[in-house]
C-alpha positions in Angstrom: 0.0 0.0 0.0 1.4 3.4 -1.0 2.2 5.9 1.7 0.2 9.1 2.0 1.7 12.5 2.1 1.7 12.7 5.9 3.2 9.2 6.3 6.0 10.0 3.8 6.8 13.1 5.7 7.2 11.0 8.9 9.5 8.6 7.2 11.6 11.3 5.7 12.1 12.8 9.2 13.4 9.5 10.4 15.9 9.3 7.5 17.0 12.9 8.2 17.2 12.7 12.0 20.8 11.6 12.4 22.1 14.4 10.1 20.7 17.0 12.6 23.1 15.7 15.3 26.3 15.2 13.2 27.7 18.5 14.4 27.8 17.5 18.0 31.2 16.5 19.3 31.5 13.2 21.2 35.3 13.1 21.5 36.3 12.3 25.1 32.7 11.2 26.2 32.5 8.1 28.4 29.8 5.6 28.8 29.7 2.7 31.3 27.8 -0.4 30.1 26.5 -3.4 31.8 25.8 -6.6 29.9 24.2 -9.9 31.0 23.9 -13.0 28.9 22.3 -16.4 29.6 22.8 -19.4 27.4 20.6 -22.5 27.4 21.7 -25.6 25.6 18.6 -27.5 24.5 20.3 -30.1 22.3 23.9 -30.9 21.5 26.1 -33.6 20.0 29.7 -34.2 19.2 29.6 -31.9 16.1 29.2 -28.9 18.4 32.9 -29.1 19.2 33.7 -28.2 15.6 32.0 -24.8 15.9 34.4 -22.0 16.9 34.0 -20.9 20.6 31.7 -23.9 21.3 34.3 -26.5 22.3 34.0 -25.8 26.0 30.2 -25.9 25.8 30.3 -29.2 23.9 32.5 -30.8 26.6 30.7 -29.4 29.6 28.0 -31.4 31.4 26.1 -28.1 32.2 23.2 -27.0 30.1 23.0 -23.4 31.4 25.6 -20.7 31.6 25.7 -17.0 32.5 28.1 -14.2 31.8 28.2 -10.6 33.0 30.5 -7.8 31.8 31.0 -4.2 32.9 32.9 -2.1 30.4 33.8 1.5 29.7 33.3 3.1 26.3 35.5 6.0 25.3 34.1 7.9 22.3 35.8 9.7 19.5 32.6 9.9 17.5 29.3 8.0 17.5 30.6 5.1 15.4 34.2 5.2 16.7 35.0 4.3 20.3 37.3 2.1 22.4 36.1 -0.5 24.9 37.8 -1.4 28.2 36.6 -4.4 30.2 36.4 -3.5 33.9 34.5 -6.5 35.4 33.5 -9.9 34.2 31.9 -13.0 35.7 31.5 -16.1 33.5 30.5 -19.7 34.3 31.7 -21.1 31.0 34.9 -23.1 31.2 38.0 -21.0 30.4 35.8 -17.9 30.4 35.0 -18.5 26.7 32.4 -16.4 25.0 30.1 -18.7 23.0 28.4 -17.2 19.9 30.8 -14.4 20.2 29.5 -13.0 16.9 26.4 -11.8 18.9 28.5 -9.2 20.7 28.2 -7.2 17.5 24.5 -7.0 18.1 25.1 -4.9 21.1 26.7 -2.0 19.2 24.0 -1.2 16.6 23.9 2.0 14.6 20.5 1.9 13.1 20.8 5.3 11.3 23.9 4.2 9.4 23.8 2.2 6.0 24.5 -1.0 8.0 23.3 -1.8 11.5 26.2 -4.0 12.7 29.7 -3.0 11.6 29.2 -3.4 7.9 26.5 -6.1 8.2 22.8 -6.0 7.7 21.2 -3.3 5.6 19.4 -0.7 7.8 15.8 0.2 7.0 16.4 3.6 8.6 18.9 4.9 6.1 17.5 6.7 3.1 19.7 5.0 0.5 18.3 1.6 1.6 14.6 2.3 1.2 14.5 0.6 -2.2 15.0 -2.7 -0.4 12.1 -2.3 2.1 8.3 -1.8 2.2 7.0 0.6 4.9 3.7 1.1 6.7 3.2 4.2 8.9 0.4 4.4 11.5 0.2 7.8 13.2 -0.8 7.5 16.8 -2.2 10.1 19.2 0.4 12.0 21.2 2.8 12.9 18.3 3.9 9.3 17.8 3.8 6.9 14.9 4.4 3.2 14.5 6.6 2.3 11.4 6.5 -1.2 10.2 9.2 -2.4 7.8 9.7 -5.6 5.9 12.1 -6.5 3.0 10.9 -6.7 -0.6 12.7 -10.0 -0.9 13.8 -12.6 1.6 17.6 -12.2 2.2 19.9 -12.7 5.2 21.2 -9.1 4.7 17.7 -7.7 5.3 15.6 -7.4 8.5 12.0 -6.7 9.5 10.3 -5.2 12.5 8.7 -2.1 13.9 9.8 1.3 15.3 8.0 3.8 17.5 9.0 7.3 16.3 8.5 10.9 17.3 6.7 12.4 14.3 7.9 15.9 15.2 11.6 15.2 15.0 11.8 11.7 13.4 13.7 10.4 16.4 13.3 6.6 16.9 12.0 6.0 20.5 12.1 2.2 20.4 12.5 -0.4 17.7 12.3 -4.1 17.4 14.4 -5.8 14.7 14.5 -9.5 13.8 16.2 -11.5 11.1 18.6 -14.3 10.4 22.3 -13.7 9.9 25.5 -15.7 10.3 23.7 -18.8 11.5 21.9 -16.8 14.2 18.1 -16.2 14.3 17.7 -13.0 16.4 15.1 -10.7 17.8 16.7 -7.4 19.0 14.8 -4.7 20.9 16.4 -1.3 21.3 15.3 1.6 23.5 17.0 4.7 22.2 18.5 7.7 24.1 16.4 10.8 24.2 18.7 13.8 24.0 22.0 15.0 22.4 24.3 13.2 20.1 23.7 9.9 22.0 20.1 9.9 20.7 21.2 8.0 17.6 22.5 5.2 19.9 20.5 2.8 22.1 20.1 3.3 25.8 19.4 -0.4 26.4 19.1 -3.5 24.3 17.5 -6.9 24.7 18.4 -9.8 22.5 16.9 -13.2 22.0 19.1 -15.4 19.8 18.8 -19.0 18.5 21.6 -21.1 17.0 20.6 -24.4 15.3 22.8 -26.6 13.2 23.0 -30.4 12.6 20.9 -31.3 15.7 22.5 -28.7 18.0 20.1 -26.1 19.4 21.2 -23.2 21.7 19.2 -20.3 22.9 20.7 -17.1 24.3 19.0 -14.2 26.1 21.0 -11.1 26.6 20.5 -7.6 28.1 22.8 -4.5 27.9 22.4 -1.1 29.5 24.5 1.7 28.1 23.8 4.2 30.8 25.1 2.4 33.8 25.6 5.2 36.4 28.2 3.7 38.8 31.9 4.1 38.0 34.3 1.4 39.0 37.9 2.2 39.8 40.4 0.9 37.3 42.4 -0.7 40.1 40.2 -3.8 40.1 42.4 -6.6 38.8 39.9 -9.4 38.4 36.3 -9.4 37.4 35.3 -12.9 38.4 34.2 -11.8 41.8 30.5 -11.2 41.6 30.6 -9.1 44.7 31.7 -6.1 42.6 29.1 -6.8 40.0 26.3 -6.5 42.6 27.2 -2.8 42.9 26.7 -2.1 39.2 23.8 -4.4 38.3 20.8 -2.2 37.3 18.4 -4.9 38.7 18.7 -8.1 40.7 19.3 -11.4 39.0 16.3 -13.7 38.6 16.0 -16.8 40.6 17.0 -18.9 37.6 20.1 -16.7 36.9 21.2 -16.8 40.5 20.8 -20.6 40.6 23.3 -20.9 37.7 25.9 -19.0 39.7 25.1 -21.0 42.9 25.5 -24.3 41.1 28.7 -23.2 39.4 30.4 -22.0 42.6 29.2 -24.9 44.6 30.8 -27.3 42.1 34.0 -25.2 42.0 34.3 -25.2 45.8 33.6 -28.9 46.1 36.3 -29.6 43.5 38.8 -27.5 45.3 38.1 -29.1 48.7 37.9 -32.7 47.6 40.7 -33.3 45.2 41.3 -36.8 46.4 37.7 -37.8 45.8 37.6 -36.7 42.2 36.9 -39.4 39.7 39.9 -40.2 37.6 39.3 -39.4 33.9 40.2 -42.1 31.4 43.4 -41.6 29.3 41.4 -41.1 26.1 39.1 -38.5 27.6 41.9 -36.6 29.3 44.3 -36.6 26.4 42.2 -36.8 23.3 39.3 -34.6 24.4 41.3 -32.5 26.8 44.8 -31.6 25.7 44.7 -32.5 22.0 41.0 -31.7 21.2 41.1 -28.3 22.8 44.2 -27.2 20.9 43.1 -28.7 17.6 39.5 -27.6 17.5 39.5 -24.3 19.5 40.7 -20.9 18.6 43.5 -20.0 21.1 43.6 -16.4 22.3 45.3 -14.9 25.3 46.9 -11.8 26.7 50.4 -11.8 28.1 53.0 -9.4 29.4 52.8 -6.5 31.9 49.2 -5.4 32.1 48.1 -7.7 29.4 49.7 -5.5 26.7 50.5 -8.6 24.6 48.0 -10.5 22.6 48.2 -13.9 20.9 45.7 -15.5 18.5 45.8 -18.9 16.8 43.1 -20.3 14.7 42.1 -24.0 15.2 44.6 -26.4 13.7 41.8 -28.7 12.4 39.4 -26.2 10.9 37.5 -27.5 7.9 36.4 -23.9 7.1 40.0 -23.0 6.2 39.8 -25.2 3.2 39.7 -23.6 -0.2 39.8 -24.4 -3.9 41.1 -22.6 -7.0 41.7 -23.5 -10.6 45.5 -23.4 -10.4 46.3 -24.5 -6.9 43.5 -27.1 -6.4 42.5 -27.8 -2.8 44.3 -25.7 -0.3 44.4 -25.5 3.5 45.4 -22.5 5.5 46.5 -21.5 9.0 46.9 -18.1 10.6 48.8 -17.1 13.8 49.0 -13.5 15.1 50.6 -11.8 18.0 51.1 -8.2 19.1 52.5 -6.2 21.9 51.7 -2.6 22.8 54.6 -0.9 24.3 52.7 2.4 24.6 50.0 4.3 22.6 52.4 5.1 19.8 54.6 2.0 19.7 53.5 -1.5 18.7 55.1 -4.8 17.7 53.1 -7.1 15.3 53.9 -10.6 14.1 51.9 -12.9 11.9 52.4 -16.3 10.2 50.2 -17.2 7.3 50.7 -20.8 6.1 48.9 -22.6 3.3 49.3 -26.0 1.6 48.3 -26.8 -2.0 47.5 -30.4 -2.4 47.5 -30.2 -6.2 51.0 -28.5 -6.3 52.2 -30.4 -3.2 53.6 -27.1 -2.1 53.8 -25.4 1.3 53.4 -21.6 1.2 54.2 -19.3 4.1 54.5 -15.6 4.8 55.8 -14.3 8.1 55.9 -10.5 8.5 57.2 -8.9 11.7 56.5 -5.2 12.1 57.7 -2.8 14.7 55.8 0.5 14.8 58.0 3.2 16.3 55.6 6.0 15.4 52.0 4.8 14.8 50.8 8.3 14.3 52.8 8.6 11.1 52.8 4.9 10.2 56.5 4.8 11.0 57.5 1.2 11.1 60.3 -1.3 10.4 59.3 -4.6 8.8 61.0 -7.9 8.2 59.2 -10.5 6.1 60.2 -14.1 5.3 58.3 -16.1 2.7 58.3 -18.2 -0.3 56.6 -17.7 -3.7 55.4 -19.7 -6.6 57.5 -22.2 -8.4 59.0 -19.9 -11.0 60.6 -20.9 -14.3 63.0 -19.1 -16.6 62.3 -18.9 -20.3 66.0 -18.3 -21.0 67.0 -21.6 -19.3 64.2 -23.5 -21.1 65.1 -22.2 -24.6 68.8 -22.8 -24.1 68.3 -26.5 -23.1 65.7 -27.2 -25.8 67.9 -25.6 -28.5 70.9 -27.6 -27.2 69.4 -31.1 -26.5 66.3 -31.2 -28.6 63.1 -32.8 -27.4 64.5 -35.1 -24.8 67.3 -35.6 -22.3 68.6 -38.9 -20.8 70.2 -39.0 -17.4 71.2 -42.5 -16.5 68.1 -44.7 -16.9 65.7 -41.8 -16.8 64.5 -39.8 -19.8 63.1 -36.3 -19.6 61.0 -34.5 -22.2 62.2 -30.9 -22.6 58.7 -29.9 -23.6 57.7 -30.4 -20.0 58.0 -26.8 -18.6 57.8 -28.1 -14.9 61.3 -29.6 -15.3 62.8 -26.1 -15.2 60.9 -24.8 -12.1 62.8 -23.1 -9.3 61.7 -22.7 -5.7 61.7 -19.1 -4.6 62.6 -18.1 -1.1 62.5 -14.4 -0.2 63.4 -12.1 2.6 62.6 -8.4 2.8 63.4 -5.7 5.3 62.1 -2.2 5.0 61.3 1.0 6.9 58.3 3.2 6.2 57.3 6.7 7.3 54.3 8.8 6.4 55.4 12.4 6.3 51.7 13.4 5.9 48.4 11.9 4.9 49.5 12.4 1.3 53.2 11.3 1.2 55.0 8.2 2.3 58.5 6.8 1.7 59.6 3.2 2.2 63.1 1.8 1.6 65.0 -1.3 2.3 66.4 -4.6 0.8 64.7 -7.5 -1.1 66.6 -10.8 -1.2 65.6 -13.8 -3.3 67.2 -17.3 -3.4 65.9 -19.5 -6.2 66.9 -23.1 -6.3 66.1 -25.7 -9.0 63.4 -28.2 -8.2 65.3 -30.8 -10.2 68.8 -29.9 -9.1 70.5 -33.1 -10.3 69.1 -32.7 -13.8 70.2 -29.1 -14.3 73.6 -29.8 -12.6 74.3 -32.6 -15.1 73.6 -30.1 -17.9 76.1 -27.6 -16.5 73.3 -25.2 -15.7 73.3 -23.1 -12.5 71.0 -24.6 -9.8 70.9 -21.6 -7.5 70.4 -17.9 -8.2 70.6 -15.2 -5.5 69.7 -11.6 -5.7 70.1 -8.7 -3.2 68.3 -5.6 -4.3 68.1 -2.2 -2.5 64.6 -0.7 -3.1 62.7 2.5 -2.6 59.0 3.1 -2.8 57.2 6.5 -3.0 53.5 6.8 -2.3 51.2 9.7 -3.1 47.6 10.0 -1.9 46.0 13.0 -3.6 43.1 13.2 -1.2 44.5 11.6 1.9 44.2 8.1 3.4 40.6 7.5 2.2 41.3 8.2 -1.4 43.3 6.8 -4.3 46.9 5.7 -3.8 49.7 6.1 -6.4 52.9 4.2 -5.9 56.3 4.2 -7.6 58.8 1.4 -6.9 62.4 1.2 -7.9 64.5 -2.0 -7.3 68.1 -2.9 -8.4 70.0 -6.0 -7.6 73.7 -5.6 -7.4 75.9 -8.5 -8.4 78.4 -9.4 -5.6 76.4 -7.6 -2.9 76.0 -10.2 0.0 76.9 -13.1 -2.4 74.4 -12.0 -5.0 75.0 -13.6 -8.4 72.2 -11.8 -10.2 71.8 -8.2 -11.4 68.8 -6.4 -12.7 67.0 -3.0 -12.5 63.2 -2.7 -12.4 60.6 0.0 -12.2 56.9 -0.4 -11.3 54.1 2.1 -11.1 50.7 1.3 -9.5 47.5 3.1 -8.8 44.6 1.8 -6.6 41.3 3.2 -5.6 38.6 1.6 -3.5 35.4 3.7 -3.5 32.7 3.0 -0.9 29.3 3.8 -2.4 25.8 3.8 -1.2 23.9 0.7 -0.1 27.1 -1.2 0.8 28.3 -1.0 -2.8 32.1 -0.9 -3.5 34.0 -0.1 -6.6 37.7 -1.2 -6.7 40.0 0.0 -9.4 43.7 -0.9 -10.0 46.1 -0.1 -12.8 49.8 -0.9 -13.1 52.9 -0.8 -15.3 56.2 -2.5 -14.7 59.4 -3.0 -16.8 63.0 -4.0 -16.6 65.6 -1.4 -17.7 68.6 -3.7 -17.1 69.0 -7.5 -17.1 72.5 -8.8 -16.5 73.8 -11.8 -18.3 73.2 -13.9 -15.2 69.6 -12.6 -14.7 67.5 -15.6 -15.7 64.3 -14.7 -13.8 61.8 -11.9 -14.0 59.6 -11.3 -11.0 57.5 -8.3 -10.0 56.5 -6.8 -6.6 53.2 -5.3 -7.4 52.0 -8.0 -9.7 52.2 -11.5 -8.1 50.0 -14.3 -7.0 48.4 -14.4 -3.6 49.1 -18.0 -2.6 47.4 -17.9 0.9 44.0 -16.5 0.2 41.7 -15.9 3.3 38.3 -16.0 1.8 35.9 -13.4 0.4 37.5 -10.3 2.0 41.0 -11.1 0.9 42.5 -9.3 -2.2 40.7 -10.8 -5.2 40.8 -7.5 -7.0 44.0 -7.0 -9.1 44.6 -10.7 -9.7 44.1 -12.8 -12.8 42.6 -16.0 -11.4 43.1 -18.2 -14.5 46.5 -17.0 -15.6 49.7 -18.9 -14.8 52.2 -16.5 -13.2 54.9 -17.7 -15.5 53.0 -16.1 -18.4 53.9 -12.6 -17.2 57.0 -13.4 -15.2 58.7 -14.3 -18.5 58.0 -10.9 -19.8 60.3 -7.9 -19.2 57.2 -5.6 -19.0 53.5 -5.6 -18.2 50.6 -3.3 -18.3 47.4 -4.2 -16.6 44.1 -2.8 -15.3 41.5 -4.4 -13.0 38.1 -3.5 -11.8 35.7 -5.1 -9.3 32.2 -4.0 -8.4 30.6 -5.4 -5.2 27.0 -5.0 -4.1 24.4 -6.9 -2.0 21.2 -7.9 -3.7 22.7 -7.5 -7.2 21.3 -10.2 -9.5 21.4 -13.7 -8.0 19.9 -12.4 -4.7 16.6 -11.8 -6.5 16.1 -15.4 -7.6 13.5 -17.5 -5.6 14.6 -20.2 -3.2 18.4 -19.7 -3.4 18.5 -15.9 -3.6 17.7 -15.4 0.1 21.0 -16.9 1.1 23.2 -14.8 -1.1 24.8 -12.0 0.9 27.2 -10.2 -1.5 27.9 -10.3 -5.2 30.8 -9.2 -7.3 31.7 -8.6 -11.0 35.3 -8.8 -12.0 37.1 -7.5 -15.1 40.8 -7.4 -16.0 43.0 -6.8 -19.0 46.8 -7.5 -19.3 49.3 -6.7 -22.0 52.7 -8.6 -21.7 54.9 -10.7 -23.9 52.8 -13.1 -26.0 49.7 -11.6 -24.3 48.2 -9.0 -26.6 45.9 -8.7 -24.7 44.8 -11.2 -22.0 41.2 -10.5 -20.8 39.6 -12.1 -17.8 36.0 -11.5 -16.6 34.2 -13.1 -13.6 31.3 -13.2 -11.3 31.4 -14.1 -7.6 29.0 -14.3 -4.7 29.2 -15.1 -1.0 26.7 -16.7 1.4 27.0 -17.8 5.0 28.6 -21.1 4.1 31.0 -20.4 1.2 32.1 -17.9 -1.4 32.6 -18.7 -5.1 34.0 -17.0 -8.1 33.6 -18.1 -11.7 36.0 -16.8 -14.4 36.5 -16.9 -18.1 39.4 -15.7 -20.1 40.4 -14.6 -23.6 44.0 -14.7 -24.9 45.0 -12.8 -28.0 41.3 -12.6 -29.0 40.5 -16.3 -28.6 38.7 -18.1 -25.8 41.3 -19.5 -23.3 39.7 -21.2 -20.4 37.1 -21.3 -17.7 37.7 -21.9 -14.0 36.3 -21.2 -10.5 37.5 -20.4 -7.0 35.9 -21.6 -3.8 36.4 -20.6 -0.2 34.5 -21.6 3.0 33.0 -18.7 4.9 31.0 -20.5 7.6 31.8 -19.2 11.1 34.7 -17.0 9.7 33.6 -14.2 12.0 33.0 -16.3 15.0 
C-alpha cells in the first residue's frame, strides 16, 4: 500500500534525523555499560565441538551458563569508540564467549547504512529504502508506528517495527528481527532521548537462537549503556560477583542466580575434595582435553605486563580453512597472530600465514614482523620471510631445448624438454624495509629485497652444466602519493636494483613499477575497486634468468571473500607474465548486495554479497589477455567463476571456492 503525504513526511524525518546531530562532538565522552547474557543448551552432539567458541560448551555437562560484563566506552565519535573491560563473571569453562558473533548485536547503529559494523542493511537509512516496504500508522500524542519488511527474503535484510516521534523523526524504540551468520535473532532497542547519543541505544534486549546439525542453543542477553556507577580501574579481576552486585541495574532472577550458585558450589567442592575426584580415562583426558582443545579451539590470550601482549591462533583442524582454486586445487590455511603494545604510539606485530596446496604439493608461508615506532605517522620497520610460486626461466628452457632437442637422458631416466615443470625453481625471499608517512599524502619506504631461487630438479640441471641456485640482493625504494589523503586513491612508484656481488648476489637487474589503486565505498554497501599498473626492466644482466614483480604477483594464501581478489588474474599462470620484461594491466571489481542472484527465488535469500570482475593485461605473448568473472558469498561459502580470452581467442574457464561459515565467530 502506497504511503500518504503525511506518512511519507514522517518517514523522511526518520531518514534525516541523524544528520541533525552530526555536528555534536562526542570526543572524550564516556559511557559505562552493563551486559548480562544467559545461554541455554537444549540439544547438543559431538559436532558442536567443531563450531568456533563452542568446544568448552560441547564438553561441559552443564546446560545453562551465565556471563556478566561491565565495560567502559570512550568515544571519538558516534561510530568510533574504544572499549575497556572492567569486570567480568563467567561460568563457561576457560571464560570462553560462546556465539561471540552476537557481541556485534550490542553495538548497533540503526541510522547508518548498515546496522552492525558493515553487516545488515538498515531500513532507517535513506539509500536503503529501495529494499524495504514501509507502513506508517500515526498515533495520538505525536507518535507513529513504522512497520518495515524486506521486498525480498535475504539474510542481509531485517524486518520489524519502530515507534518514532513524528515531530523530530527520532526513533524512540525499535524491534528488529532477522537471520544472519547462523543466528536467528530478535533485538529490541530503546534509544537515548537527548543530544548526540540519541542515535545510539540506551538499552538492548536480544533473543538469539543457533541451530545446526541437531544442535540447538538459545541465548538471552541484556545490555544497559547508561550504567551510572563508576568502578575504579584498580580492580584486577572481574570474576568476583561481589563487585558486580554494585553495578547491576536490577537483581538477578532466581534462575540466573541458581546458575551462579550451582557453578560456585561445584567449584568449591572440586577445590576441597581433590582426592575424591573421579579419575578421567586416558582417552578422555588426552584426546578430548589436551589434544582436542588445541586442535578444535581458537586460542587467544593476553600476556606481558598489564596484558599488553595479545596472541591468537586459529584452530589447527578447521574444515572452514579449506579452499579451492583452478591453479592450486584444494588448499588448507592456518593463521597465527601476536602483538605487543609498548605504549599508545609503539607496537610490535607478528603474523604467520601458512597454506598448503594439495595439487601442487607445495607449502606456502608468509611471516611478517613489524615494529611501529611511530604509529601516528605509520612509522615502522618490517622484516618479512616467505616463499613464492614455483617460477621458471624462459632463458633456461630455450637454451636447453635448443641444445638437447626434445629429450634428455640422465642414466636410466629420460626427460622431455617440452615439459615446462622440469625447469621450475623454488623461490625463497626475505625483505626488510622502513616506512614513514610524512603526511596523509606522502609516504616513503626503503630497504632490501633478497631472493634465493633453487632448482626443483637440481640433479638434472647440474648434469647439464646449468646453475642450480640464483641469489639476488636488491636495494629498493617506494614512494606513495595519496592525492586526497588516506581514504582516497593511492599512487605508488617502486624502484629496485639487484647488485651482483652484494651479499653473495650472483644476479643483477634493474626494475621500475608504477601502481594506482582506488577503493570507493558507495551507497547501499556497494564498493568499486580499481587498479592499474605498469612495470618494466631497464637492465638485465647476463646472469639474470628470472623476471619477478613486486606489485604483480599471485596471492598464494587467500583468506576468503574479504581477501584481495581484485587485481589478480585467477586463471593466468604466473609464468606467463614473469617471463615478460614488461607488463601493463588494469583491473576493476564491483561489489554489491542484492545485485542479481539475490533476487532469484529459493536460493536468492542466502546470497549476501555479489561481485563482478574484469581485468586486462598486456605482456609478452599476451596482446591482450582479458579475464572476466562473477562471484558471490553466502553464509557457508564464497565462489567466483571466471572466463578468459588470450589474443582474441577463448582461453579457459575456472572457478574459485572458499569456505566462509563461522569465519567471523
